[in-house]
Structure formats: C-alpha cells, structure tokens
N, C-alpha and C positions, 0 to 999 in steps of 0.2 A: 691239432697243433695250437689253435687259438686258445683253447681252454688251458693248455699247459703253460702258455705264455702269460695269460692273465692272472693265474693263481699267485705267483710271487708278488705281483703288484698289489693284489688284494690284501695280502698279508702285510705288506709294507704300509699301506693306507690304514689298516686296522691298528697296527702298532703305533703309528703317528697319532691317530685319534685317541688311543688309550693314554698315551703320554700327555697329550694336551688337556685331557679331561681328568687327570689325576686329582684326587681330592686331598693330596698332602704334598709337602715338600720334604723329601728325605735327604739328609746329608750326614757326614761323619764327624765326630769330635774325638780327638786323640788325647788320652790322659796317661799319666804315669801310674796313678792309683785311682781306684773308683769308689773306695770307702763304702763297700756293701751295696752299691747301686745295682739294681736288678732290671731285667726286662719288664716293661709295663709301668715303671716309675715315671712320674710326671716331668714334663718340661714346663717351667713357669716363667712368666715375666711380670714383675710387680705383683707377685703372689697369685696372678691369674693363670690358669692352665692354658697353654697354647699348643701342646703336643705331648708326646710320650717317647720313652725309650723303646726302640723296636728290636734292637739286637746288640749284644756285647761280644766282642771277639778278643781273645788274648793272643797277641802276636808273638812271633819268635824273638823279636827284639826286646820283649819284656814290657811292652806298652799295650794299652787297651784301646781298641777302636770301638767307639759307641755310636751306633746308628740311631738317629732320632728322626721322628716323623712329626712335622709341624702341620697343624690344621691349615687348609688352604686359605681360610679367612685371615690367618696371621702370618702367611708365608712372606709378606713384605717386611716383617720385623727383623729377622736375623740378618745381620750384615757382617762384613769381614772384620770390622773393628768392635763388634759386640763381644762381650765376655761371657763365657759359659763355665760355671763352677758348680761342684756338687755340694749340696748342703742338706741339713735335716729338713724333712717335709714338715711345714708348719701345721698341716692338717693331721699328721700322724708321726710322732717322734720315733717310731720304729721303722720308718721308711726314709728313703732319700729322694731328693729331687735334683734335677739340673736347673739351676737358676740362670736365666739370661739377663744380662744388663745391656739394654738396648742402646746402640749408638747409631744415630741416623746418618752420620757423616760417612760411614763405610759403604762399600759396594754391596749390593744384595748377594746373599749366598746362593749359589746355584745348586741344582739337584746333584746329589752324590759328591759334592765337593767335600774335601777333608780339611778341617781347621784344627788348630791347637786349642785345647781347653786350658783354663786357668785354675790355680789352686784356690782352696776356700779362703786362705789368708788374703790373696790378691783380690779375690772377689769382694770380700768384706771391706777391704780398704777402699776399693773403687766405690762401693755403696756409700761409705762415709764421705768420700770426696764429692760424689754427685749430690748428696744431701746438703753438704756445706755450700756447694756452688749455688744451689737453689736458695739456701738461706742467706747467702751473701747478697744476692740481688734484693731479696726481701729486706735484709738488714740496711742496705743503702737507702731504700725508701723510708724505712723506719727512722733512720738517722736524720734524714731531711725533715721529717715530721717532728721529731724530737727537737731539732734545732729551732724550728719555728716556735715551738712551745717555750723553749728557753728564752728566746728573745722577747716573747710576750710577758712571761713571768720569770725573771731571773732569780732563782732561789737555790738553796743548797740541795733540795730534793732533785731538781733538774740536773744539777751537777753530778749527783750520785748515779742518776740514770745514764748520763753520758759516760761516766767512768765504768759503769757495769758493761756497757757495750764494748769498751776498749778491752776490758778483762776477758770478754768472750772471744775476741779476736786473738788475744795472746794464747788462750787455751787451745784454740783450734789451729793455730798457725802451722804446727808441725805436720798436720794431716792434709794440708791444702794441695790440690793438684796444680799443675803449671798454669792452667787456665784461670783458676780462682786466684792464684798468687799474682798473676798479671793484672787482674782486675783490682786486686788489693793495692798493688804498687802504683798503677796508673790513674786510678779513679778514687778509691776510698781513702787511702792515706793522705794524698794531697788535699782532698776535700775536708778531712778531719783537721788537718793542720791549719788550713785556712779558717775553718770555723772556730778552732781553738783561739786563734789570735783575736777574733771578734769577741770571743767569750771573755777573754782577759779584760778587754775594754769595758764590757758590760758589768763585770764584777769588781772593777778597780775601786779600791777604797771602801769595800763593803765587808772586809774581814774574812775573805775566802782565799787568802793567799796560799795557805797550807794545802787546801783541797786542789787548787789550780796547779800548784807545783807537783803534786802527786800525779795528776792527769798528764801534765807535760812530760814527766819522766817515763810514764807508760807509753806515751806516743813515740818518744825517742827510742824506747826499747823495741817497739814494733818495727820501726824503720830500720834499726840496727839488725834485728833478726831477719827481716825481709831481705836486706842487702846481703847478709851472709848466705842466705839460702840461694839467692840469685847467683852469687859468685861461685858457690859450689856446683850449681847447675852448669855454669859455663865451663868450669874445669873438667866436668865429667863428660863433656861432649867429645866425640872422637875427632882427631886432627884431620 
C-alpha cells in the first residue's frame, strides 16, 4: 500500500522539476495570416535570434496559432506589450522570421500564454517610431551643442545647421509616437523657440533677416502641426 501511495507523488515531483528546469519559454501568437512562415523559422529581437517557431496550427475560425519557443537566456524579454510581426529573414530572403519589438514596460509573458501578433505594417511603423524616439533624445543633445557653437561664432553656416534640424523634425513629425510627440511638445519646441529669440538678438543688424524669418516660419509650422496632431488625438479618445 505504501508503494502505491508514493508513486503518484513521485510523478508529481518529477513533473514539477521538469517544468522548473525547462530550457525554453513556450507561448502562442495569434495571426490572421502567416506569410509563408514555417516551423523552424527564427524568432529575433534586434536581428539577434532568441528562439524559433515550434508549431503552427490553422484554427477553425480562420486564424493561425503559432507556438514559439524562446531560449531560457532570453525568456525575460517577451512582454505583454512587445510586438511580434512576421518579416523577411535578413539572413535568407527566402525565409521568414518573427521579429519581436521589445517593450520593457509590459508584464512578462507566461508559459503557454496566447497573445495577438501584429501586422508587418504595424511592426515597421513601430520600428520607425522607436528609432525616431532614440534620435529625438540624441537630437536634443545635439541641438544644445549646436546652440553653444552658434553663440560662440554666430554666422550663416550655423544658421543653416539650425534650420536643417528644424527641417528634419518637420519631415518626421507624421510618424512620431505619442511619447515622442509629448517630448517634442513639452521640451524640444519650447527650448527651440527660446533659443530662437536669443538667436535673433545675436544676428540683429547683421543682414540675416531673411534667413531668420524662414526659420521662424518653420518653427511656427511645427507648433501648428503639433497642436493639430494633439487635438486629433484628444478627439479620437473614447468618451
């Protein structure tokens, strides 16, 4: 009787130890289409492999359930707010990869949890936004450095550099995420407007009125476009 009682407990302990020592994190991603994705294709983050596609199931509701297996060393990376989209494998254009855009703010994904995948278009847009957010912080530092240079040697070349940075913001404004737009609105634009007023004083009476007017018009355009974006965001919020 003792041996019959102990056997189920032994199996339970064995199962527990096996689960705890698993060398991967497995979970599911749901997609509407999989674009020729296959079992064995890679899961990558910043172009570095962190796992692979373990299984693909076509469900009765017309959706695909893709099981991925993440290496234990990278199991902390996938979060509930990370994005997973299917793209061409940069190492082999005949294959596909699932690209993960890591977001540290989300909760860690648990074993066998099912999450929604994103489209390639959404993923590409998010990559552009993330890239611009990083560039935005770098740009703010560069702007401060450029401002110091302008004050030391106020000439037309420095004005052109200042205008070029404004042009870059105008070009990228439409692709900004809410986070980057907030930084632009609360930090960068007020800082640039303040610097511009100082700039006018530095160049006053030196024959640069036309260049200064052009810069001022572009700064006003940024403020107007930014305000319009903000208003549209407010109107799109649910009541």
